[in-house]
C-alpha atoms as an extended CHARMM CRD file, in Angstrom:
* protein
*
       244  EXT
         1         1  UNK       CA            216.9920000000      173.3280000000     -121.9030000000  PROA      1               0.0000000000
         2         2  UNK       CA            216.6980000000      169.5780000000     -121.3430000000  PROA      2               0.0000000000
         3         3  UNK       CA            215.7430000000      168.2370000000     -117.9490000000  PROA      3               0.0000000000
         4         4  UNK       CA            218.2520000000      166.4790000000     -115.7530000000  PROA      4               0.0000000000
         5         5  UNK       CA            216.7370000000      163.0460000000     -116.3490000000  PROA      5               0.0000000000
         6         6  UNK       CA            217.2760000000      163.3320000000     -120.1140000000  PROA      6               0.0000000000
         7         7  UNK       CA            220.8740000000      164.4020000000     -119.5630000000  PROA      7               0.0000000000
         8         8  UNK       CA            221.4330000000      161.5090000000     -117.1740000000  PROA      8               0.0000000000
         9         9  UNK       CA            220.1060000000      159.0370000000     -119.7470000000  PROA      9               0.0000000000
        10        10  UNK       CA            222.5090000000      160.2720000000     -122.4360000000  PROA      10              0.0000000000
        11        11  UNK       CA            225.4910000000      160.1670000000     -120.1060000000  PROA      11              0.0000000000
        12        12  UNK       CA            224.5180000000      156.6680000000     -119.0150000000  PROA      12              0.0000000000
        13        13  UNK       CA            224.3530000000      155.5120000000     -122.6450000000  PROA      13              0.0000000000
        14        14  UNK       CA            227.7900000000      157.0180000000     -123.2980000000  PROA      14              0.0000000000
        15        15  UNK       CA            229.1200000000      155.0660000000     -120.3160000000  PROA      15              0.0000000000
        16        16  UNK       CA            227.7020000000      151.8440000000     -121.7990000000  PROA      16              0.0000000000
        17        17  UNK       CA            229.3770000000      152.6920000000     -125.1070000000  PROA      17              0.0000000000
        18        18  UNK       CA            232.6780000000      153.2140000000     -123.3430000000  PROA      18              0.0000000000
        19        19  UNK       CA            232.3810000000      149.7990000000     -121.6670000000  PROA      19              0.0000000000
        20        20  UNK       CA            232.0800000000      148.2730000000     -125.1430000000  PROA      20              0.0000000000
        21        21  UNK       CA            234.8970000000      150.4300000000     -126.6060000000  PROA      21              0.0000000000
        22        22  UNK       CA            232.4850000000      152.3210000000     -128.8730000000  PROA      22              0.0000000000
        23        23  UNK       CA            232.5780000000      156.0630000000     -129.5450000000  PROA      23              0.0000000000
        24        24  UNK       CA            230.7220000000      156.8590000000     -132.7650000000  PROA      24              0.0000000000
        25        25  UNK       CA            227.6130000000      158.9770000000     -133.1300000000  PROA      25              0.0000000000
        26        26  UNK       CA            225.9670000000      156.0550000000     -134.9140000000  PROA      26              0.0000000000
        27        27  UNK       CA            226.4590000000      153.9020000000     -131.8270000000  PROA      27              0.0000000000
        28        28  UNK       CA            224.8230000000      156.5570000000     -129.6560000000  PROA      28              0.0000000000
        29        29  UNK       CA            221.8900000000      157.0080000000     -132.0360000000  PROA      29              0.0000000000
        30        30  UNK       CA            221.3460000000      153.2470000000     -132.0130000000  PROA      30              0.0000000000
        31        31  UNK       CA            221.3070000000      153.1460000000     -128.2000000000  PROA      31              0.0000000000
        32        32  UNK       CA            219.0080000000      156.1610000000     -127.8610000000  PROA      32              0.0000000000
        33        33  UNK       CA            216.7670000000      154.7690000000     -130.6320000000  PROA      33              0.0000000000
        34        34  UNK       CA            214.0270000000      157.1950000000     -131.6830000000  PROA      34              0.0000000000
        35        35  UNK       CA            214.6930000000      159.7960000000     -128.9840000000  PROA      35              0.0000000000
        36        36  UNK       CA            218.0360000000      161.0970000000     -130.2690000000  PROA      36              0.0000000000
        37        37  UNK       CA            218.2660000000      164.8710000000     -129.8220000000  PROA      37              0.0000000000
        38        38  UNK       CA            221.1920000000      166.8040000000     -131.4160000000  PROA      38              0.0000000000
        39        39  UNK       CA            220.3710000000      169.8760000000     -129.3120000000  PROA      39              0.0000000000
        40        40  UNK       CA            220.9040000000      167.8710000000     -126.1320000000  PROA      40              0.0000000000
        41        41  UNK       CA            224.3450000000      166.8490000000     -127.4030000000  PROA      41              0.0000000000
        42        42  UNK       CA            225.1930000000      170.5340000000     -127.7790000000  PROA      42              0.0000000000
        43        43  UNK       CA            224.0890000000      171.1130000000     -124.1800000000  PROA      43              0.0000000000
        44        44  UNK       CA            226.3630000000      168.3220000000     -122.9830000000  PROA      44              0.0000000000
        45        45  UNK       CA            229.2690000000      169.8170000000     -124.9170000000  PROA      45              0.0000000000
        46        46  UNK       CA            228.5820000000      173.3000000000     -123.5130000000  PROA      46              0.0000000000
        47        47  UNK       CA            228.4600000000      171.8880000000     -119.9730000000  PROA      47              0.0000000000
        48        48  UNK       CA            231.8130000000      170.2120000000     -120.5250000000  PROA      48              0.0000000000
        49        49  UNK       CA            230.3700000000      166.7280000000     -120.0470000000  PROA      49              0.0000000000
        50        50  UNK       CA            231.2120000000      165.2550000000     -123.4600000000  PROA      50              0.0000000000
        51        51  UNK       CA            233.8540000000      165.7170000000     -126.1230000000  PROA      51              0.0000000000
        52        52  UNK       CA            233.0700000000      165.5850000000     -129.8330000000  PROA      52              0.0000000000
        53        53  UNK       CA            235.5190000000      165.1030000000     -132.7070000000  PROA      53              0.0000000000
        54        54  UNK       CA            233.7850000000      166.1260000000     -135.9290000000  PROA      54              0.0000000000
        55        55  UNK       CA            236.4900000000      164.7100000000     -138.2160000000  PROA      55              0.0000000000
        56        56  UNK       CA            235.9100000000      161.1620000000     -136.9690000000  PROA      56              0.0000000000
        57        57  UNK       CA            232.2480000000      161.5900000000     -135.9650000000  PROA      57              0.0000000000
        58        58  UNK       CA            233.1490000000      160.4060000000     -132.4870000000  PROA      58              0.0000000000
        59        59  UNK       CA            231.7410000000      161.3280000000     -129.0950000000  PROA      59              0.0000000000
        60        60  UNK       CA            232.9880000000      160.4270000000     -125.6310000000  PROA      60              0.0000000000
        61        61  UNK       CA            232.6970000000      161.4390000000     -122.0040000000  PROA      61              0.0000000000
        62        62  UNK       CA            234.9800000000      164.1810000000     -120.7520000000  PROA      62              0.0000000000
        63        63  UNK       CA            236.7120000000      163.7830000000     -117.4060000000  PROA      63              0.0000000000
        64        64  UNK       CA            233.8440000000      165.6960000000     -115.7970000000  PROA      64              0.0000000000
        65        65  UNK       CA            231.2370000000      163.6890000000     -117.7050000000  PROA      65              0.0000000000
        66        66  UNK       CA            232.9340000000      160.4020000000     -116.8300000000  PROA      66              0.0000000000
        67        67  UNK       CA            232.6370000000      161.0920000000     -113.1060000000  PROA      67              0.0000000000
        68        68  UNK       CA            229.0320000000      162.2290000000     -113.4910000000  PROA      68              0.0000000000
        69        69  UNK       CA            228.0980000000      159.1390000000     -115.5090000000  PROA      69              0.0000000000
        70        70  UNK       CA            229.9530000000      156.8870000000     -113.0740000000  PROA      70              0.0000000000
        71        71  UNK       CA            227.6700000000      158.0070000000     -110.2490000000  PROA      71              0.0000000000
        72        72  UNK       CA            224.5610000000      157.4410000000     -112.3820000000  PROA      72              0.0000000000
        73        73  UNK       CA            225.6250000000      153.9370000000     -113.3960000000  PROA      73              0.0000000000
        74        74  UNK       CA            226.6880000000      153.1150000000     -109.8410000000  PROA      74              0.0000000000
        75        75  UNK       CA            223.2610000000      154.1330000000     -108.5080000000  PROA      75              0.0000000000
        76        76  UNK       CA            221.4650000000      152.1960000000     -111.2600000000  PROA      76              0.0000000000
        77        77  UNK       CA            223.3740000000      148.9520000000     -110.7690000000  PROA      77              0.0000000000
        78        78  UNK       CA            223.1870000000      149.0780000000     -106.9890000000  PROA      78              0.0000000000
        79        79  UNK       CA            219.4410000000      149.6330000000     -107.3200000000  PROA      79              0.0000000000
        80        80  UNK       CA            219.2270000000      146.5480000000     -109.5320000000  PROA      80              0.0000000000
        81        81  UNK       CA            221.1470000000      144.5660000000     -106.9320000000  PROA      81              0.0000000000
        82        82  UNK       CA            218.8620000000      145.7880000000     -104.1500000000  PROA      82              0.0000000000
        83        83  UNK       CA            215.6320000000      145.1910000000     -106.0540000000  PROA      83              0.0000000000
        84        84  UNK       CA            216.6670000000      141.7920000000     -107.3950000000  PROA      84              0.0000000000
        85        85  UNK       CA            218.2580000000      140.3090000000     -104.2780000000  PROA      85              0.0000000000
        86        86  UNK       CA            216.3430000000      141.8750000000     -101.4210000000  PROA      86              0.0000000000
        87        87  UNK       CA            212.9840000000      143.0670000000     -102.6790000000  PROA      87              0.0000000000
        88        88  UNK       CA            212.2590000000      140.6860000000     -105.5520000000  PROA      88              0.0000000000
        89        89  UNK       CA            210.9730000000      143.4690000000     -107.7940000000  PROA      89              0.0000000000
        90        90  UNK       CA            211.2980000000      144.3250000000     -111.4980000000  PROA      90              0.0000000000
        91        91  UNK       CA            214.9270000000      145.3900000000     -111.5520000000  PROA      91              0.0000000000
        92        92  UNK       CA            215.0500000000      147.5130000000     -114.6990000000  PROA      92              0.0000000000
        93        93  UNK       CA            211.9690000000      149.6920000000     -114.2440000000  PROA      93              0.0000000000
        94        94  UNK       CA            212.6620000000      150.4610000000     -110.6000000000  PROA      94              0.0000000000
        95        95  UNK       CA            216.3880000000      151.0090000000     -111.0800000000  PROA      95              0.0000000000
        96        96  UNK       CA            215.8430000000      153.5410000000     -113.8760000000  PROA      96              0.0000000000
        97        97  UNK       CA            213.7770000000      155.7460000000     -111.5770000000  PROA      97              0.0000000000
        98        98  UNK       CA            216.0290000000      155.1790000000     -108.5750000000  PROA      98              0.0000000000
        99        99  UNK       CA            219.1850000000      156.5010000000     -110.2320000000  PROA      99              0.0000000000
       100       100  UNK       CA            217.6720000000      159.9630000000     -110.7690000000  PROA      100             0.0000000000
       101       101  UNK       CA            216.4080000000      160.6380000000     -107.2450000000  PROA      101             0.0000000000
       102       102  UNK       CA            218.9650000000      159.3290000000     -104.7550000000  PROA      102             0.0000000000
       103       103  UNK       CA            221.8170000000      161.2060000000     -103.1240000000  PROA      103             0.0000000000
       104       104  UNK       CA            225.4200000000      160.0510000000     -103.1090000000  PROA      104             0.0000000000
       105       105  UNK       CA            225.1590000000      159.3610000000      -99.3770000000  PROA      105             0.0000000000
       106       106  UNK       CA            222.1110000000      157.1240000000      -99.8560000000  PROA      106             0.0000000000
       107       107  UNK       CA            223.8230000000      155.2030000000     -102.6560000000  PROA      107             0.0000000000
       108       108  UNK       CA            226.8290000000      154.5670000000     -100.4010000000  PROA      108             0.0000000000
       109       109  UNK       CA            224.5390000000      153.4640000000      -97.5710000000  PROA      109             0.0000000000
       110       110  UNK       CA            222.8670000000      150.9220000000      -99.8630000000  PROA      110             0.0000000000
       111       111  UNK       CA            226.2650000000      149.7300000000     -101.0460000000  PROA      111             0.0000000000
       112       112  UNK       CA            227.3750000000      149.1900000000      -97.4340000000  PROA      112             0.0000000000
       113       113  UNK       CA            224.1160000000      147.4130000000      -96.6050000000  PROA      113             0.0000000000
       114       114  UNK       CA            224.6280000000      145.0070000000      -99.5120000000  PROA      114             0.0000000000
       115       115  UNK       CA            228.2580000000      144.3680000000      -98.6180000000  PROA      115             0.0000000000
       116       116  UNK       CA            229.8550000000      146.2950000000     -101.5170000000  PROA      116             0.0000000000
       117       117  UNK       CA            228.7290000000      144.0250000000     -104.3970000000  PROA      117             0.0000000000
       118       118  UNK       CA            231.0110000000      144.0920000000     -107.4290000000  PROA      118             0.0000000000
       119       119  UNK       CA            228.4540000000      143.2340000000     -110.1110000000  PROA      119             0.0000000000
       120       120  UNK       CA            224.8150000000      143.9350000000     -110.9380000000  PROA      120             0.0000000000
       121       121  UNK       CA            222.4360000000      140.9930000000     -111.5720000000  PROA      121             0.0000000000
       122       122  UNK       CA            223.3890000000      141.1610000000     -115.2710000000  PROA      122             0.0000000000
       123       123  UNK       CA            227.0470000000      140.5770000000     -114.4230000000  PROA      123             0.0000000000
       124       124  UNK       CA            228.1450000000      144.1410000000     -115.2420000000  PROA      124             0.0000000000
       125       125  UNK       CA            230.6410000000      145.8650000000     -112.9340000000  PROA      125             0.0000000000
       126       126  UNK       CA            229.3610000000      148.2930000000     -110.3040000000  PROA      126             0.0000000000
       127       127  UNK       CA            231.6670000000      151.3310000000     -110.1530000000  PROA      127             0.0000000000
       128       128  UNK       CA            233.3500000000      151.6150000000     -106.7700000000  PROA      128             0.0000000000
       129       129  UNK       CA            232.4550000000      154.3060000000     -104.2640000000  PROA      129             0.0000000000
       130       130  UNK       CA            234.5420000000      155.7300000000     -101.4590000000  PROA      130             0.0000000000
       131       131  UNK       CA            232.8200000000      153.2960000000      -99.1160000000  PROA      131             0.0000000000
       132       132  UNK       CA            234.1420000000      150.3750000000     -101.1730000000  PROA      132             0.0000000000
       133       133  UNK       CA            237.6990000000      151.6960000000     -101.1480000000  PROA      133             0.0000000000
       134       134  UNK       CA            237.5550000000      152.0560000000      -97.3860000000  PROA      134             0.0000000000
       135       135  UNK       CA            236.0560000000      148.5330000000      -97.0940000000  PROA      135             0.0000000000
       136       136  UNK       CA            233.4570000000      149.7950000000      -94.6180000000  PROA      136             0.0000000000
       137       137  UNK       CA            231.4230000000      147.1560000000      -92.7550000000  PROA      137             0.0000000000
       138       138  UNK       CA            228.7320000000      148.2700000000      -90.3840000000  PROA      138             0.0000000000
       139       139  UNK       CA            226.9850000000      146.3890000000      -87.6110000000  PROA      139             0.0000000000
       140       140  UNK       CA            223.7770000000      146.5590000000      -89.6260000000  PROA      140             0.0000000000
       141       141  UNK       CA            225.2010000000      144.9620000000      -92.7420000000  PROA      141             0.0000000000
       142       142  UNK       CA            227.5170000000      142.2360000000      -91.4060000000  PROA      142             0.0000000000
       143       143  UNK       CA            227.7200000000      140.8040000000      -94.8990000000  PROA      143             0.0000000000
       144       144  UNK       CA            230.4870000000      138.4020000000      -95.8410000000  PROA      144             0.0000000000
       145       145  UNK       CA            231.2210000000      135.7930000000      -98.4730000000  PROA      145             0.0000000000
       146       146  UNK       CA            230.2240000000      132.2640000000      -97.5690000000  PROA      146             0.0000000000
       147       147  UNK       CA            233.8700000000      131.1630000000      -97.7770000000  PROA      147             0.0000000000
       148       148  UNK       CA            234.6830000000      133.6580000000      -94.9960000000  PROA      148             0.0000000000
       149       149  UNK       CA            232.3300000000      131.9440000000      -92.5360000000  PROA      149             0.0000000000
       150       150  UNK       CA            233.6400000000      129.7590000000      -89.7440000000  PROA      150             0.0000000000
       151       151  UNK       CA            232.8270000000      126.0540000000      -89.7480000000  PROA      151             0.0000000000
       152       152  UNK       CA            229.6420000000      125.5780000000      -87.7200000000  PROA      152             0.0000000000
       153       153  UNK       CA            228.4840000000      129.1520000000      -88.3290000000  PROA      153             0.0000000000
       154       154  UNK       CA            225.0030000000      129.8700000000      -89.6980000000  PROA      154             0.0000000000
       155       155  UNK       CA            223.9670000000      132.8450000000      -91.7990000000  PROA      155             0.0000000000
       156       156  UNK       CA            221.2070000000      134.1500000000      -94.0430000000  PROA      156             0.0000000000
       157       157  UNK       CA            221.8520000000      134.5360000000      -97.7820000000  PROA      157             0.0000000000
       158       158  UNK       CA            221.8920000000      138.2190000000      -98.7710000000  PROA      158             0.0000000000
       159       159  UNK       CA            222.5500000000      137.8920000000     -102.5070000000  PROA      159             0.0000000000
       160       160  UNK       CA            224.4030000000      135.8390000000     -105.1110000000  PROA      160             0.0000000000
       161       161  UNK       CA            227.2010000000      137.7560000000     -106.8130000000  PROA      161             0.0000000000
       162       162  UNK       CA            227.0320000000      136.1110000000     -110.2370000000  PROA      162             0.0000000000
       163       163  UNK       CA            226.2410000000      137.2610000000     -113.7440000000  PROA      163             0.0000000000
       164       164  UNK       CA            225.3100000000      133.7590000000     -114.8930000000  PROA      164             0.0000000000
       165       165  UNK       CA            221.5690000000      133.1200000000     -115.1410000000  PROA      165             0.0000000000
       166       166  UNK       CA            222.2700000000      129.3750000000     -115.2430000000  PROA      166             0.0000000000
       167       167  UNK       CA            224.3380000000      129.6510000000     -112.0690000000  PROA      167             0.0000000000
       168       168  UNK       CA            221.6190000000      131.6410000000     -110.3040000000  PROA      168             0.0000000000
       169       169  UNK       CA            218.9000000000      129.2410000000     -111.4630000000  PROA      169             0.0000000000
       170       170  UNK       CA            220.8420000000      126.2140000000     -110.2390000000  PROA      170             0.0000000000
       171       171  UNK       CA            221.4110000000      127.7680000000     -106.8210000000  PROA      171             0.0000000000
       172       172  UNK       CA            217.7600000000      128.7470000000     -106.6460000000  PROA      172             0.0000000000
       173       173  UNK       CA            216.7650000000      125.1430000000     -107.4260000000  PROA      173             0.0000000000
       174       174  UNK       CA            218.8460000000      124.0770000000     -104.4300000000  PROA      174             0.0000000000
       175       175  UNK       CA            216.9730000000      126.6420000000     -102.2900000000  PROA      175             0.0000000000
       176       176  UNK       CA            220.1130000000      128.7930000000     -102.0240000000  PROA      176             0.0000000000
       177       177  UNK       CA            218.5420000000      132.2010000000     -102.5800000000  PROA      177             0.0000000000
       178       178  UNK       CA            218.2130000000      135.5410000000     -100.7440000000  PROA      178             0.0000000000
       179       179  UNK       CA            216.6260000000      134.8780000000      -97.3560000000  PROA      179             0.0000000000
       180       180  UNK       CA            217.6430000000      131.2110000000      -97.0980000000  PROA      180             0.0000000000
       181       181  UNK       CA            219.4410000000      130.0410000000      -93.9530000000  PROA      181             0.0000000000
       182       182  UNK       CA            222.7040000000      128.1710000000      -94.5120000000  PROA      182             0.0000000000
       183       183  UNK       CA            225.1410000000      126.4940000000      -92.1320000000  PROA      183             0.0000000000
       184       184  UNK       CA            228.7570000000      125.7720000000      -93.0490000000  PROA      184             0.0000000000
       185       185  UNK       CA            229.8380000000      122.2090000000      -92.1940000000  PROA      185             0.0000000000
       186       186  UNK       CA            233.2880000000      122.0230000000      -93.7960000000  PROA      186             0.0000000000
       187       187  UNK       CA            235.7300000000      123.9330000000      -95.9930000000  PROA      187             0.0000000000
       188       188  UNK       CA            238.0480000000      121.1700000000      -97.1890000000  PROA      188             0.0000000000
       189       189  UNK       CA            238.3450000000      119.3860000000      -99.6020000000  PROA      189             0.0000000000
       190       190  UNK       CA            235.1970000000      121.1960000000     -100.7280000000  PROA      190             0.0000000000
       191       191  UNK       CA            232.7250000000      123.5080000000      -99.0470000000  PROA      191             0.0000000000
       192       192  UNK       CA            229.7100000000      121.7090000000      -97.6000000000  PROA      192             0.0000000000
       193       193  UNK       CA            226.6900000000      123.6130000000      -96.3260000000  PROA      193             0.0000000000
       194       194  UNK       CA            223.2870000000      122.7050000000      -94.9700000000  PROA      194             0.0000000000
       195       195  UNK       CA            220.3680000000      124.4950000000      -96.6080000000  PROA      195             0.0000000000
       196       196  UNK       CA            216.7420000000      123.5070000000      -96.0150000000  PROA      196             0.0000000000
       197       197  UNK       CA            217.7740000000      120.0760000000      -94.7210000000  PROA      197             0.0000000000
       198       198  UNK       CA            220.0580000000      119.2510000000      -97.6420000000  PROA      198             0.0000000000
       199       199  UNK       CA            223.8320000000      118.8180000000      -97.5090000000  PROA      199             0.0000000000
       200       200  UNK       CA            225.2580000000      120.6490000000     -100.5280000000  PROA      200             0.0000000000
       201       201  UNK       CA            228.9100000000      120.5290000000     -101.6200000000  PROA      201             0.0000000000
       202       202  UNK       CA            230.3770000000      123.3020000000     -103.7550000000  PROA      202             0.0000000000
       203       203  UNK       CA            233.7290000000      124.5400000000     -105.0320000000  PROA      203             0.0000000000
       204       204  UNK       CA            235.6270000000      127.6520000000     -103.9210000000  PROA      204             0.0000000000
       205       205  UNK       CA            234.2780000000      129.9060000000     -106.6710000000  PROA      205             0.0000000000
       206       206  UNK       CA            230.6570000000      129.1090000000     -105.9220000000  PROA      206             0.0000000000
       207       207  UNK       CA            231.1950000000      129.5290000000     -102.1720000000  PROA      207             0.0000000000
       208       208  UNK       CA            232.7670000000      132.9500000000     -102.7370000000  PROA      208             0.0000000000
       209       209  UNK       CA            229.8740000000      134.1030000000     -104.9330000000  PROA      209             0.0000000000
       210       210  UNK       CA            227.3250000000      133.5780000000     -102.1360000000  PROA      210             0.0000000000
       211       211  UNK       CA            227.1240000000      136.6130000000      -99.8420000000  PROA      211             0.0000000000
       212       212  UNK       CA            225.4680000000      136.2140000000      -96.4560000000  PROA      212             0.0000000000
       213       213  UNK       CA            224.2660000000      138.1600000000      -93.4570000000  PROA      213             0.0000000000
       214       214  UNK       CA            225.5450000000      136.7040000000      -90.2030000000  PROA      214             0.0000000000
       215       215  UNK       CA            222.6990000000      134.9090000000      -88.4950000000  PROA      215             0.0000000000
       216       216  UNK       CA            220.7190000000      136.3060000000      -85.5630000000  PROA      216             0.0000000000
       217       217  UNK       CA            218.5180000000      134.5620000000      -82.9850000000  PROA      217             0.0000000000
       218       218  UNK       CA            215.2390000000      135.1130000000      -84.7890000000  PROA      218             0.0000000000
       219       219  UNK       CA            216.3390000000      132.7920000000      -87.5850000000  PROA      219             0.0000000000
       220       220  UNK       CA            216.7300000000      129.9040000000      -85.1350000000  PROA      220             0.0000000000
       221       221  UNK       CA            213.2820000000      130.5830000000      -83.7020000000  PROA      221             0.0000000000
       222       222  UNK       CA            211.5810000000      130.8070000000      -87.0800000000  PROA      222             0.0000000000
       223       223  UNK       CA            213.3690000000      128.1070000000      -89.0250000000  PROA      223             0.0000000000
       224       224  UNK       CA            211.0880000000      125.1790000000      -88.2070000000  PROA      224             0.0000000000
       225       225  UNK       CA            208.0200000000      127.3060000000      -88.7990000000  PROA      225             0.0000000000
       226       226  UNK       CA            209.2280000000      128.5030000000      -92.1970000000  PROA      226             0.0000000000
       227       227  UNK       CA            210.6410000000      125.2070000000      -93.3920000000  PROA      227             0.0000000000
       228       228  UNK       CA            208.3180000000      123.3940000000      -95.7650000000  PROA      228             0.0000000000
       229       229  UNK       CA            208.0860000000      119.6170000000      -95.9400000000  PROA      229             0.0000000000
       230       230  UNK       CA            209.7560000000      117.8860000000      -98.8590000000  PROA      230             0.0000000000
       231       231  UNK       CA            212.3850000000      120.5380000000      -99.5210000000  PROA      231             0.0000000000
       232       232  UNK       CA            215.4310000000      118.3690000000     -100.1710000000  PROA      232             0.0000000000
       233       233  UNK       CA            215.2390000000      116.6320000000      -96.7550000000  PROA      233             0.0000000000
       234       234  UNK       CA            218.0760000000      114.1540000000      -96.3760000000  PROA      234             0.0000000000
       235       235  UNK       CA            219.4250000000      114.7390000000      -99.8940000000  PROA      235             0.0000000000
       236       236  UNK       CA            223.1370000000      115.0900000000     -100.5880000000  PROA      236             0.0000000000
       237       237  UNK       CA            224.0930000000      117.2680000000     -103.5500000000  PROA      237             0.0000000000
       238       238  UNK       CA            227.3400000000      118.3480000000     -105.1260000000  PROA      238             0.0000000000
       239       239  UNK       CA            227.5440000000      121.6140000000     -107.0270000000  PROA      239             0.0000000000
       240       240  UNK       CA            230.4450000000      122.8590000000     -109.1350000000  PROA      240             0.0000000000
       241       241  UNK       CA            230.4940000000      125.7900000000     -111.5080000000  PROA      241             0.0000000000
       242       242  UNK       CA            231.4660000000      123.5570000000     -114.4300000000  PROA      242             0.0000000000
       243       243  UNK       CA            228.0630000000      121.9190000000     -114.0050000000  PROA      243             0.0000000000
       244       244  UNK       CA            226.4060000000      125.2250000000     -114.9220000000  PROA      244             0.0000000000
C-alpha cells in the first residue's frame, strides 16, 4: 500500500488538472513524470477518491477525492503565502512538506493570521475554508486591505495579493513589501501613501492588493532606527497597474 504522501501528491496533481480542464491519463502521466504508478491509481479508485472511465481513458476526482484534494491544495497555497510573504523562504520546497503534516485547524489559523488571502504567490486561487466563509478576524491578525484604512492611519504591510511578478517587483522597488510601514494620506482622486519617506500615488486596484497589519506602538519607536538613508527621501511617485 502506498503511503499517504504519495496519495496526496496524486490527488494534488488531479486538482491541478481539473483547474486546467484536463482529465486524460496522458495528462496525469505528464504531470507525475517518471513516478507514475498504475497500482496507486487502483488504490485511489478502491478508496473512492477518483473515478476512471476506461472508454475515454479519463480520470477525475470523485466528490470525496475533490474535498480531500481541496484541503491539500489549500494547505499548500497558504504555506506558500506564509513562506513568501512573512518568512522569506523558498516557497515550493517548504510548502510541499507543510501540506502533509498540518491539521485542518492549523491551516485555518494560518489563513486567519494572513487575513484570508485569495491567491498564492503564483496567482492561483486558494480554496476557501470555513474561516473564510465566516470572515473571521482576530485581534492577532487585524489584517485589512490598504483601501480599507482611514486617512492618517499607519500600518505594516503583511503581504501583496497579486499574481503578477512585475507588479510585485515594482512594489518592492518602491519599498512596499512585507514589513514596510505605510501611512495613508488620501483616498481621492487617487490613493497616496507614505512609505520610507516617499509619497506614492496608486490606483484603486493596487491599493486593494496591498494587505496590511494595523500598526502598533513599537513601529513608531523603531521607525527612525530601521530607516536607511537615501531610501526615496522626498521623492514623489505615481504607480498604476497599467505601468506594470
